The first five atom37 places (N, CA, C, CB, O) and aatype in JSON, in Angstrom:
{
  "aatype": [12, 14, 16, 1, 9, 9, 16, 19, 15, 6, 10, 11, 19, 11, 10, 7, 0, 10, 12, 16, 6, 10, 6, 16, 5, 7, 9, 14, 10, 18, 19, 16, 5, 18, 7, 11, 14, 11, 0, 19, 10, 16, 1, 18, 3, 6, 18, 6, 0, 10, 10, 11, 11, 19, 6, 3, 10, 6, 3, 9, 10, 0, 12, 11, 6, 15, 10, 15, 0, 14, 6, 6, 6, 0, 16, 0, 10, 5, 3, 18, 6, 1, 5, 1, 16, 16, 8, 19],
  "atom_mask": [
    [1, 1, 1, 1, 1],
    [1, 1, 1, 1, 1],
    [1, 1, 1, 1, 1],
    [1, 1, 1, 1, 1],
    [1, 1, 1, 1, 1],
    [1, 1, 1, 1, 1],
    [1, 1, 1, 1, 1],
    [1, 1, 1, 1, 1],
    [1, 1, 1, 1, 1],
    [1, 1, 1, 1, 1],
    [1, 1, 1, 1, 1],
    [1, 1, 1, 1, 1],
    [1, 1, 1, 1, 1],
    [1, 1, 1, 1, 1],
    [1, 1, 1, 1, 1],
    [1, 1, 1, 0, 1],
    [1, 1, 1, 1, 1],
    [1, 1, 1, 1, 1],
    [1, 1, 1, 1, 1],
    [1, 1, 1, 1, 1],
    [1, 1, 1, 1, 1],
    [1, 1, 1, 1, 1],
    [1, 1, 1, 1, 1],
    [1, 1, 1, 1, 1],
    [1, 1, 1, 1, 1],
    [1, 1, 1, 0, 1],
    [1, 1, 1, 1, 1],
    [1, 1, 1, 1, 1],
    [1, 1, 1, 1, 1],
    [1, 1, 1, 1, 1],
    [1, 1, 1, 1, 1],
    [1, 1, 1, 1, 1],
    [1, 1, 1, 1, 1],
    [1, 1, 1, 1, 1],
    [1, 1, 1, 0, 1],
    [1, 1, 1, 1, 1],
    [1, 1, 1, 1, 1],
    [1, 1, 1, 1, 1],
    [1, 1, 1, 1, 1],
    [1, 1, 1, 1, 1],
    [1, 1, 1, 1, 1],
    [1, 1, 1, 1, 1],
    [1, 1, 1, 1, 1],
    [1, 1, 1, 1, 1],
    [1, 1, 1, 1, 1],
    [1, 1, 1, 1, 1],
    [1, 1, 1, 1, 1],
    [1, 1, 1, 1, 1],
    [1, 1, 1, 1, 1],
    [1, 1, 1, 1, 1],
    [1, 1, 1, 1, 1],
    [1, 1, 1, 1, 1],
    [1, 1, 1, 1, 1],
    [1, 1, 1, 1, 1],
    [1, 1, 1, 1, 1],
    [1, 1, 1, 1, 1],
    [1, 1, 1, 1, 1],
    [1, 1, 1, 1, 1],
    [1, 1, 1, 1, 1],
    [1, 1, 1, 1, 1],
    [1, 1, 1, 1, 1],
    [1, 1, 1, 1, 1],
    [1, 1, 1, 1, 1],
    [1, 1, 1, 1, 1],
    [1, 1, 1, 1, 1],
    [1, 1, 1, 1, 1],
    [1, 1, 1, 1, 1],
    [1, 1, 1, 1, 1],
    [1, 1, 1, 1, 1],
    [1, 1, 1, 1, 1],
    [1, 1, 1, 1, 1],
    [1, 1, 1, 1, 1],
    [1, 1, 1, 1, 1],
    [1, 1, 1, 1, 1],
    [1, 1, 1, 1, 1],
    [1, 1, 1, 1, 1],
    [1, 1, 1, 1, 1],
    [1, 1, 1, 1, 1],
    [1, 1, 1, 1, 1],
    [1, 1, 1, 1, 1],
    [1, 1, 1, 1, 1],
    [1, 1, 1, 1, 1],
    [1, 1, 1, 1, 1],
    [1, 1, 1, 1, 1],
    [1, 1, 1, 1, 1],
    [1, 1, 1, 1, 1],
    [1, 1, 1, 1, 1],
    [1, 1, 1, 1, 1]
  ],
  "atom_positions": [
    [[67.21, 106.74, 134.31], [67.63, 108.11, 134.11], [66.62, 108.79, 133.18], [69.06, 108.17, 133.53], [66.24, 108.23, 132.15]],
    [[66.21, 109.98, 133.54], [65.26, 110.7, 132.68], [65.93, 111.09, 131.35], [64.73, 111.96, 133.4], [67.15, 111.24, 131.27]],
    [[65.11, 111.25, 130.34], [65.62, 111.66, 129.03], [64.88, 112.89, 128.55], [65.49, 110.52, 128.01], [63.76, 113.17, 128.97]],
    [[65.53, 113.6, 127.68], [64.91, 114.78, 127.07], [65.22, 114.73, 125.59], [65.42, 116.12, 127.72], [66.39, 114.64, 125.21]],
    [[64.21, 114.78, 124.76], [64.37, 114.74, 123.31], [64.09, 116.12, 122.75], [63.44, 113.66, 122.66], [63.06, 116.73, 123.05]],
    [[65.01, 116.62, 121.93], [64.85, 117.92, 121.29], [65.16, 117.77, 119.8], [65.78, 118.99, 121.94], [65.81, 116.81, 119.38]],
    [[64.69, 118.7, 119.02], [64.98, 118.7, 117.58], [66.22, 119.55, 117.31], [63.76, 119.23, 116.77], [66.63, 120.36, 118.14]],
    [[66.81, 119.35, 116.14], [67.95, 120.18, 115.74], [67.53, 121.65, 115.72], [68.48, 119.74, 114.34], [68.3, 122.52, 116.13]],
    [[66.33, 121.92, 115.23], [65.83, 123.3, 115.19], [65.79, 123.92, 116.58], [64.44, 123.35, 114.55], [66.21, 125.06, 116.78]],
    [[65.28, 123.16, 117.55], [65.21, 123.65, 118.93], [66.61, 123.87, 119.49], [64.43, 122.66, 119.82], [66.86, 124.84, 120.2]],
    [[67.53, 122.97, 119.16], [68.91, 123.1, 119.61], [69.53, 124.39, 119.1], [69.75, 121.89, 119.16], [70.21, 125.1, 119.84]],
    [[69.31, 124.68, 117.83], [69.87, 125.9, 117.24], [69.36, 127.16, 117.94], [69.52, 125.97, 115.75], [70.12, 128.09, 118.2]],
    [[68.08, 127.18, 118.25], [67.46, 128.37, 118.84], [67.8, 128.53, 120.32], [65.94, 128.3, 118.67], [67.99, 129.65, 120.8]],
    [[67.88, 127.4, 121.05], [68.01, 127.46, 122.5], [69.33, 126.91, 123.04], [66.88, 126.7, 123.13], [69.4, 126.46, 124.18]],
    [[70.38, 126.94, 122.24], [71.63, 126.28, 122.63], [72.14, 126.75, 123.99], [72.68, 126.53, 121.58], [72.48, 125.92, 124.83]],
    [[72.21, 128.05, 124.21], [72.73, 128.57, 125.48], [71.92, 128.08, 126.67], [0.0, 0.0, 0.0], [72.49, 127.61, 127.66]],
    [[70.62, 128.18, 126.58], [69.75, 127.75, 127.69], [69.84, 126.23, 127.89], [68.3, 128.16, 127.41], [69.84, 125.76, 129.02]],
    [[69.92, 125.49, 126.79], [70.01, 124.03, 126.9], [71.34, 123.6, 127.53], [69.86, 123.39, 125.51], [71.37, 122.65, 128.3]],
    [[72.42, 124.3, 127.21], [73.72, 123.99, 127.82], [73.69, 124.26, 129.32], [74.84, 124.83, 127.15], [74.22, 123.47, 130.1]],
    [[73.06, 125.34, 129.73], [72.92, 125.65, 131.15], [72.08, 124.58, 131.84], [72.29, 127.04, 131.34], [72.43, 124.13, 132.93]],
    [[70.99, 124.19, 131.21], [70.13, 123.15, 131.76], [70.87, 121.82, 131.87], [68.87, 122.99, 130.89], [70.74, 121.11, 132.87]],
    [[71.65, 121.5, 130.86], [72.43, 120.27, 130.87], [73.42, 120.26, 132.03], [73.16, 120.09, 129.54], [73.57, 119.25, 132.72]],
    [[74.08, 121.37, 132.23], [75.07, 121.46, 133.31], [74.41, 121.38, 134.69], [75.86, 122.75, 133.2], [74.95, 120.72, 135.59]],
    [[73.28, 122.02, 134.86], [72.65, 122.04, 136.19], [71.87, 120.77, 136.49], [71.74, 123.23, 136.31], [71.9, 120.27, 137.61]],
    [[71.16, 120.24, 135.49], [70.32, 119.07, 135.72], [71.0, 117.76, 135.37], [69.05, 119.2, 134.94], [70.66, 116.71, 135.91]],
    [[71.96, 117.81, 134.46], [72.69, 116.6, 134.08], [71.9, 115.61, 133.24], [0.0, 0.0, 0.0], [72.31, 114.46, 133.09]],
    [[70.77, 116.03, 132.7], [69.95, 115.13, 131.89], [70.42, 115.22, 130.44], [68.42, 115.49, 132.01], [70.38, 116.3, 129.84]],
    [[70.87, 114.1, 129.86], [71.33, 114.13, 128.46], [70.22, 114.58, 127.51], [71.84, 112.74, 128.04], [69.04, 114.33, 127.75]],
    [[70.62, 115.25, 126.46], [69.69, 115.72, 125.44], [69.83, 114.85, 124.2], [69.93, 117.22, 125.1], [70.91, 114.77, 123.61]],
    [[68.76, 114.21, 123.82], [68.75, 113.4, 122.6], [68.26, 114.28, 121.47], [67.85, 112.11, 122.76], [67.14, 114.79, 121.51]],
    [[69.1, 114.47, 120.46], [68.79, 115.39, 119.38], [68.28, 114.6, 118.17], [70.04, 116.23, 118.99], [68.91, 113.63, 117.74]],
    [[67.13, 115.02, 117.65], [66.56, 114.36, 116.48], [66.48, 115.33, 115.31], [65.16, 113.79, 116.81], [66.41, 116.55, 115.48]],
    [[66.5, 114.74, 114.12], [66.31, 115.53, 112.9], [65.38, 114.73, 111.99], [67.68, 115.86, 112.19], [65.66, 113.57, 111.68]],
    [[64.31, 115.35, 111.57], [63.28, 114.68, 110.76], [62.77, 113.42, 111.46], [63.84, 114.32, 109.37], [62.49, 112.4, 110.82]],
    [[62.67, 113.5, 112.79], [62.12, 112.4, 113.57], [63.08, 111.25, 113.83], [0.0, 0.0, 0.0], [62.69, 110.24, 114.42]],
    [[64.34, 111.38, 113.41], [65.32, 110.31, 113.61], [66.43, 110.78, 114.53], [65.9, 109.84, 112.26], [66.85, 111.93, 114.46]],
    [[66.93, 109.9, 115.41], [68.01, 110.27, 116.31], [69.28, 110.64, 115.54], [68.31, 109.13, 117.29], [69.66, 109.96, 114.59]],
    [[69.92, 111.73, 115.94], [71.13, 112.2, 115.27], [72.31, 112.36, 116.22], [70.87, 113.51, 114.59], [73.45, 112.16, 115.81]],
    [[72.05, 112.72, 117.49], [73.15, 112.98, 118.41], [72.64, 112.94, 119.85], [73.82, 114.34, 118.11], [71.44, 112.98, 120.11]],
    [[73.6, 112.85, 120.76], [73.28, 112.94, 122.18], [74.23, 113.98, 122.77], [73.42, 111.54, 122.91], [75.44, 113.91, 122.58]],
    [[73.66, 114.92, 123.48], [74.45, 115.93, 124.18], [74.49, 115.57, 125.65], [73.86, 117.37, 123.97], [73.45, 115.41, 126.29]],
    [[75.69, 115.44, 126.19], [75.84, 115.12, 127.61], [76.98, 115.95, 128.18], [76.09, 113.6, 127.82], [77.76, 116.54, 127.44]],
    [[77.06, 115.98, 129.5], [78.16, 116.73, 130.12], [79.48, 116.06, 129.79], [77.96, 116.81, 131.67], [79.56, 114.85, 129.63]],
    [[80.51, 116.87, 129.69], [81.82, 116.38, 129.29], [82.36, 115.34, 130.27], [82.8, 117.53, 129.17], [82.94, 114.35, 129.85]],
    [[82.17, 115.54, 131.57], [82.68, 114.58, 132.55], [81.98, 113.23, 132.42], [82.5, 115.13, 133.97], [82.59, 112.18, 132.64]],
    [[80.71, 113.25, 132.06], [79.99, 112.0, 131.84], [80.49, 111.29, 130.58], [78.48, 112.27, 131.74], [80.61, 110.07, 130.55]],
    [[80.77, 112.06, 129.55], [81.31, 111.5, 128.31], [82.67, 110.85, 128.57], [81.44, 112.6, 127.24], [82.92, 109.73, 128.12]],
    [[83.54, 111.55, 129.28], [84.86, 111.0, 129.61], [84.74, 109.72, 130.44], [85.69, 112.04, 130.38], [85.48, 108.76, 130.2]],
    [[83.84, 109.68, 131.39], [83.62, 108.48, 132.21], [83.14, 107.32, 131.35], [82.6, 108.77, 133.34], [83.55, 106.18, 131.55]],
    [[82.28, 107.61, 130.39], [81.79, 106.58, 129.49], [82.93, 106.01, 128.64], [80.68, 107.14, 128.59], [83.03, 104.8, 128.46]],
    [[83.78, 106.88, 128.11], [84.93, 106.42, 127.33], [85.85, 105.54, 128.16], [85.71, 107.61, 126.78], [86.35, 104.52, 127.67]],
    [[86.07, 105.91, 129.41], [86.93, 105.11, 130.28], [86.32, 103.73, 130.51], [87.15, 105.82, 131.63], [87.04, 102.73, 130.49]],
    [[85.02, 103.67, 130.72], [84.35, 102.38, 130.91], [84.5, 101.5, 129.68], [82.86, 102.58, 131.23], [84.74, 100.3, 129.79]],
    [[84.36, 102.09, 128.5], [84.5, 101.32, 127.26], [85.92, 100.78, 127.14], [84.15, 102.2, 126.02], [86.12, 99.61, 126.8]],
    [[86.91, 101.62, 127.43], [88.31, 101.17, 127.37], [88.55, 100.04, 128.37], [89.26, 102.34, 127.66], [89.22, 99.06, 128.05]],
    [[88.02, 100.18, 129.57], [88.18, 99.13, 130.58], [87.55, 97.83, 130.13], [87.58, 99.57, 131.91], [88.13, 96.76, 130.31]],
    [[86.36, 97.9, 129.55], [85.69, 96.71, 129.06], [86.47, 96.06, 127.91], [84.28, 97.04, 128.6], [86.53, 94.83, 127.82]],
    [[87.05, 96.88, 127.04], [87.88, 96.33, 125.96], [89.09, 95.6, 126.53], [88.35, 97.45, 125.0], [89.46, 94.53, 126.04]],
    [[89.7, 96.17, 127.57], [90.85, 95.51, 128.21], [90.44, 94.19, 128.84], [91.47, 96.44, 129.27], [91.16, 93.2, 128.72]],
    [[89.31, 94.16, 129.51], [88.83, 92.92, 130.13], [88.57, 91.87, 129.06], [87.54, 93.19, 130.96], [88.95, 90.71, 129.23]],
    [[87.93, 92.27, 127.97], [87.68, 91.35, 126.88], [88.98, 90.8, 126.3], [86.87, 92.04, 125.78], [89.07, 89.61, 126.02]],
    [[89.97, 91.66, 126.13], [91.26, 91.21, 125.6], [91.91, 90.21, 126.55], [92.19, 92.41, 125.38], [92.48, 89.21, 126.1]],
    [[91.83, 90.46, 127.85], [92.42, 89.53, 128.82], [91.69, 88.2, 128.79], [92.38, 90.12, 130.24], [92.33, 87.15, 128.85]],
    [[90.36, 88.22, 128.7], [89.59, 86.97, 128.64], [89.94, 86.18, 127.39], [88.07, 87.26, 128.68], [90.12, 84.96, 127.45]],
    [[90.04, 86.87, 126.26], [90.41, 86.2, 125.02], [91.81, 85.61, 125.12], [90.32, 87.17, 123.83], [92.05, 84.49, 124.66]],
    [[92.72, 86.34, 125.7], [94.09, 85.87, 125.85], [94.16, 84.65, 126.76], [94.97, 86.99, 126.41], [94.89, 83.7, 126.48]],
    [[93.39, 84.67, 127.85], [93.4, 83.55, 128.78], [92.75, 82.3, 128.2], [92.7, 83.93, 130.07], [93.12, 81.18, 128.55]],
    [[91.8, 82.5, 127.3], [91.12, 81.34, 126.72], [91.85, 80.78, 125.5], [89.71, 81.72, 126.34], [91.52, 79.7, 125.04]],
    [[92.83, 81.5, 124.98], [93.58, 81.04, 123.81], [94.62, 80.01, 124.23], [94.27, 82.23, 123.09], [95.17, 80.09, 125.33]],
    [[94.88, 79.04, 123.35], [95.98, 78.11, 123.65], [97.27, 78.9, 123.85], [96.15, 77.07, 122.51], [97.44, 79.98, 123.29]],
    [[98.17, 78.36, 124.64], [99.4, 79.07, 125.03], [100.17, 79.62, 123.83], [100.31, 78.13, 125.83], [100.67, 80.74, 123.89]],
    [[100.26, 78.86, 122.74], [101.04, 79.35, 121.59], [100.33, 80.49, 120.85], [101.3, 78.2, 120.62], [100.97, 81.2, 120.08]],
    [[99.03, 80.67, 121.08], [98.3, 81.75, 120.43], [98.1, 82.96, 121.34], [96.95, 81.24, 119.96], [97.58, 83.99, 120.9]],
    [[98.49, 82.86, 122.6], [98.27, 83.95, 123.55], [99.07, 85.18, 123.16], [98.64, 83.5, 124.98], [100.16, 85.07, 122.59]],
    [[98.52, 86.36, 123.46], [99.17, 87.62, 123.17], [99.34, 88.41, 124.46], [98.36, 88.43, 122.13], [98.4, 88.5, 125.26]],
    [[100.5, 88.96, 124.66], [100.73, 89.8, 125.83], [99.87, 91.05, 125.73], [102.24, 90.17, 125.97], [99.61, 91.54, 124.63]],
    [[99.43, 91.57, 126.86], [98.56, 92.74, 126.87], [99.23, 93.93, 126.17], [98.19, 93.12, 128.3], [98.58, 94.66, 125.43]],
    [[100.53, 94.11, 126.39], [101.25, 95.22, 125.75], [101.22, 95.07, 124.23], [102.71, 95.28, 126.25], [101.06, 96.06, 123.51]],
    [[101.38, 93.83, 123.73], [101.33, 93.6, 122.29], [99.93, 93.87, 121.74], [101.76, 92.16, 121.96], [99.77, 94.45, 120.67]],
    [[98.93, 93.44, 122.5], [97.55, 93.68, 122.08], [97.28, 95.18, 122.0], [96.56, 93.01, 123.06], [96.69, 95.66, 121.02]],
    [[97.69, 95.93, 123.02], [97.48, 97.38, 123.04], [98.19, 98.02, 121.85], [97.99, 97.99, 124.36], [97.62, 98.91, 121.21]],
    [[99.39, 97.6, 121.55], [100.14, 98.15, 120.44], [99.41, 97.86, 119.12], [101.58, 97.57, 120.41], [99.31, 98.73, 118.27]],
    [[98.92, 96.64, 118.96], [98.18, 96.27, 117.74], [96.9, 97.1, 117.62], [97.84, 94.76, 117.74], [96.56, 97.58, 116.54]],
    [[96.22, 97.25, 118.72], [94.94, 97.98, 118.71], [95.14, 99.44, 118.33], [94.26, 97.89, 120.08], [94.34, 99.99, 117.57]],
    [[96.19, 100.07, 118.82], [96.41, 101.48, 118.52], [96.92, 101.71, 117.1], [97.39, 102.08, 119.52], [96.7, 102.78, 116.52]],
    [[97.6, 100.73, 116.54], [98.1, 100.9, 115.16], [97.03, 100.61, 114.13], [99.31, 100.0, 114.92], [97.16, 101.04, 112.98]],
    [[95.97, 99.89, 114.5], [94.91, 99.56, 113.55], [93.75, 100.53, 113.61], [94.41, 98.18, 113.81], [92.83, 100.43, 112.79]],
    [[93.76, 101.46, 114.53], [92.64, 102.4, 114.67], [92.83, 103.6, 113.81], [92.48, 102.84, 116.1], [91.98, 104.49, 113.8]]
  ]
}
């Protein structure tokens, strides 16, 4: 996937045009400040899809851990989800 790196200064000046470019081209914008990465701008639908993938991977990991645990240490998925949401 192609990348585009911009500075915070450029983002401030060209925000409207960059948002239009992001929507039409779909290329994420990597934002730097003083030469260091600070943020990534991406389309909202891509961000939501990424979050869903992370959640799915966390669920798979929890199931693998549960299956590999001895029976007396196993945790039901519902209990794991409840624990995870209360500790966040």
